[in-house]
C-alpha positions in Angstrom: 0.0 0.0 0.0 1.4 3.3 -1.0 1.7 5.8 1.7 0.8 9.5 1.3 3.3 11.7 -0.5 4.6 14.3 1.8 3.8 17.9 0.7 6.7 19.7 -0.8 8.7 16.6 -1.5 9.8 15.7 -5.1 10.7 12.1 -5.7 14.2 11.5 -7.0 14.5 11.4 -10.8 17.9 9.8 -11.3 21.4 11.1 -11.2 22.1 14.8 -12.2 22.8 15.5 -15.9 26.3 16.8 -16.7 26.5 20.5 -17.8 26.1 21.2 -21.6 29.4 21.5 -23.4 30.1 23.5 -26.6 32.2 22.5 -29.6 35.8 21.9 -28.9 37.9 24.9 -29.6 40.1 23.0 -32.0 37.0 22.1 -34.1 35.9 25.7 -34.4 39.4 26.8 -35.5 39.6 24.0 -38.0 36.2 24.9 -39.5 37.2 28.6 -39.9 40.5 27.6 -41.5 38.7 25.3 -43.9 36.2 28.1 -44.8 39.0 30.5 -45.5 40.8 28.0 -47.6 37.7 27.4 -49.8 37.2 31.1 -50.2 40.8 31.6 -51.3 40.6 28.7 -53.8 37.3 30.1 -55.2 38.9 33.5 -55.7 41.9 32.0 -57.5 39.7 29.9 -59.7 37.6 32.9 -60.8 40.7 34.9 -61.4 42.9 32.4 -63.3 40.6 29.7 -64.7 39.0 30.1 -68.1 35.2 30.3 -68.3 33.2 27.1 -68.4 29.9 28.5 -69.6 29.1 31.4 -71.9 27.3 33.3 -69.1 30.7 33.8 -67.3 31.8 36.3 -69.9 29.9 39.5 -70.5 29.3 41.2 -73.8 32.0 43.7 -73.0 34.5 40.9 -72.5 33.4 39.0 -75.6 33.5 42.1 -77.9 37.3 42.1 -78.5 37.1 38.4 -79.3 34.5 39.1 -82.0 36.5 42.0 -83.4 39.7 39.8 -83.5 37.7 37.0 -85.2 36.6 39.2 -88.0 40.2 40.3 -88.6 41.3 36.6 -88.6 38.6 35.8 -91.2 39.6 38.7 -93.5 43.3 37.7 -93.2 42.5 34.1 -94.0 40.8 35.1 -97.2 44.1 36.7 -98.4 45.1 40.2 -99.5 43.3 40.0 -102.9 39.9 39.3 -101.4 37.1 41.8 -101.9 36.0 42.8 -98.4 32.9 44.4 -97.1 32.6 44.8 -93.3 29.2 45.7 -91.9 28.6 47.6 -88.6 28.4 45.5 -85.4 24.8 44.7 -84.4 24.0 44.5 -80.6 20.5 43.3 -79.7 19.2 43.5 -76.1 16.4 41.7 -74.5 17.5 38.0 -74.4 17.4 36.2 -71.1 20.7 35.0 -69.6 18.7 33.6 -66.6 15.1 34.0 -65.5 16.2 37.0 -63.5 18.8 38.6 -65.7 18.5 40.4 -69.1 21.3 40.0 -71.6 22.4 40.9 -75.1 24.0 39.5 -78.2 26.7 40.8 -80.5 27.1 39.8 -84.1 29.6 41.0 -86.7 29.6 40.2 -90.4 32.3 40.2 -93.1 31.3 39.5 -96.7 34.2 38.2 -98.8 34.7 37.5 -102.5 37.7 36.4 -104.4 37.8 37.0 -108.2 37.9 33.8 -110.1 37.3 31.6 -107.1 34.1 29.7 -106.3 32.5 30.3 -102.9 33.1 26.7 -101.8 36.8 27.1 -102.6 36.9 30.3 -100.6 35.3 28.5 -97.6 37.9 25.8 -97.8 40.7 28.4 -98.1 39.5 30.3 -95.0 39.0 27.1 -93.0 42.6 25.9 -93.8 44.2 29.3 -93.1 42.5 30.0 -89.8 44.5 29.1 -86.6 44.2 25.5 -85.5 42.4 26.7 -82.3 39.4 27.6 -84.4 38.9 23.9 -85.3 37.2 25.1 -88.6 35.4 22.6 -90.7 33.5 22.9 -94.0 30.5 20.6 -94.5 27.8 20.1 -97.0 24.3 20.5 -95.5 20.8 20.6 -96.9 21.1 24.4 -97.0 24.4 24.3 -98.9 28.0 24.3 -98.0 28.7 25.8 -94.6 31.8 26.6 -92.5 31.7 26.2 -88.7 34.4 27.3 -86.3 34.9 28.2 -82.6 36.8 31.4 -82.0 37.1 30.8 -78.3 35.3 32.4 -75.3 32.2 30.8 -76.7 32.1 32.9 -79.9 30.6 31.0 -82.8 31.8 31.5 -86.4 29.7 30.6 -89.4 30.3 31.0 -93.1 27.9 30.5 -96.1 27.4 31.5 -99.7 24.9 34.3 -100.4 22.7 34.7 -103.4 25.0 37.4 -104.7 27.9 35.0 -104.9 29.8 36.3 -101.9 30.6 34.3 -98.7 29.1 35.8 -95.6 31.0 35.1 -92.4 29.5 35.9 -89.0 30.9 36.0 -85.5 28.3 35.7 -82.8 28.4 35.8 -79.0 25.1 34.3 -78.2 23.1 35.7 -75.2 25.4 37.1 -72.5 25.3 39.5 -69.5 25.7 43.0 -70.8 28.4 44.1 -68.4 29.5 47.6 -69.5 28.3 46.9 -73.0 30.1 46.6 -76.3 32.1 49.6 -77.6 33.4 49.4 -81.2 37.0 50.5 -81.7 37.1 53.9 -83.4 38.1 53.8 -87.1 41.3 55.7 -88.0 43.4 56.0 -91.1 40.4 55.6 -93.5 41.1 58.6 -95.7 41.8 56.6 -98.8 38.6 54.6 -98.4 36.5 57.8 -97.8 38.0 59.5 -100.8 37.3 56.5 -103.0 33.6 56.4 -101.9 33.3 60.2 -102.5 34.8 59.8 -106.0 32.5 57.0 -107.0 29.4 58.9 -105.9 30.5 62.0 -107.7 31.1 60.1 -110.9 27.7 58.5 -110.6 26.0 61.9 -110.0 24.6 60.7 -106.7 25.0 62.3 -103.2 25.5 60.3 -100.1 22.3 59.7 -98.3 22.7 60.0 -94.5 26.0 59.4 -92.6 28.8 57.4 -94.0 29.5 54.1 -92.1 33.1 53.4 -91.0 33.9 49.9 -89.8 37.2 48.2 -88.9 38.6 45.0 -87.5 42.2 44.3 -86.2 44.4 42.3 -88.5 46.4 39.5 -86.9 49.7 40.9 -88.3 49.0 44.4 -87.2 47.0 47.2 -88.8 43.3 46.8 -89.6 40.8 45.9 -92.3 38.5 48.8 -93.0 35.3 49.5 -94.8 33.7 52.9 -95.6 30.1 52.6 -96.9 27.6 55.2 -98.1 24.0 54.8 -99.3 23.6 56.4 -102.7 21.0 59.1 -102.8 18.7 60.0 -105.7 20.3 61.0 -108.9 20.6 59.9 -112.5 19.1 56.5 -113.1 22.4 54.8 -114.1 22.3 51.4 -115.7 25.1 48.9 -115.1 26.5 49.8 -118.5 26.6 53.5 -117.9 27.9 53.0 -114.4 30.8 51.0 -115.7 31.6 53.7 -118.2 31.8 56.5 -115.6 33.6 54.5 -113.0 36.2 52.8 -115.3 38.4 56.0 -115.3 38.7 55.8 -111.5 40.0 52.2 -111.6 43.6 51.1 -111.3 43.4 48.3 -114.0 40.5 46.4 -115.3 37.2 45.8 -113.4 37.3 43.0 -110.8 33.6 42.3 -111.1 31.3 43.6 -113.8 27.8 42.2 -113.5 24.3 43.7 -113.4 24.4 43.4 -109.6 27.9 44.6 -108.8 30.7 46.7 -110.3 34.0 46.4 -108.4 37.4 47.8 -109.1 40.6 48.8 -107.4 41.6 52.4 -106.8 45.2 52.1 -105.6 45.2 49.9 -102.4 41.5 50.3 -102.0 38.7 48.0 -103.4 35.5 49.8 -104.4 32.2 48.0 -104.8 29.1 49.6 -106.3 25.7 48.0 -105.7 23.4 50.1 -107.9 20.6 47.6 -108.2 20.5 46.9 -104.5 17.8 48.3 -102.2 19.1 50.7 -101.2 21.9 51.3 -103.7 25.3 51.7 -102.0 29.0 52.3 -102.6 31.7 50.9 -100.3 35.5 51.0 -100.3 37.6 48.6 -98.3 41.1 47.6 -97.4 41.8 44.0 -96.5 44.5 42.7 -94.2 47.9 42.8 -95.9 
């Protein structure tokens, strides 16, 4: 029979618990050292290692790679190629991640070599590019195509156009904008500008709007340059009459004389006149020497 519990008395609950103990000091120190080591290794990796995905290089960082690529392509085509560089195109609004906007940069070089078929020019360029590009030429359902990798996740493509030229593009794909792409200012383009002015004057057409000046660095130094102007209204010149008024400006015979294009050399500069294009235009270019 259980006796009455005495008021104010708590029955024993076992032996007393030992006081709570924290982490050992050596374990805390080791954890801090390990965290510092990981932080240092991460910083060194970001500083020294190459990018592993395209999103690790901004448009500002990829821009010089694209510029260099265009120069490499022009140089690979050789000093006798007819060159037309178009202005860089930056498009914003793509999505790098669901939370970050980005942009793309594309540059184009249109090349032609008198007396050589576009497929042969594609092969020539693929062979002359540095090995790091791993350039290949393949036959696809859309025709013959060149594919290459310029590094830093810049894609290179080449294909024949309806006008018989080969169009090469260097494309960054969608990237963070960073500080944005800034084209290198064009210098030393006096000969190209004078050639465009002379051709327009001979045709009796003023320049419509501002003249475009585009350049790309050549691998051996210097730059490839194009100066282009849209031809304004004037006399309705036919290809035959255009050839007649432009021939006196040429150094030697015409390089191309077709209804779509009249091209000639004026000293070291190559002039291309597209009178049946929409809009008509005149360009003067210097390749990589």
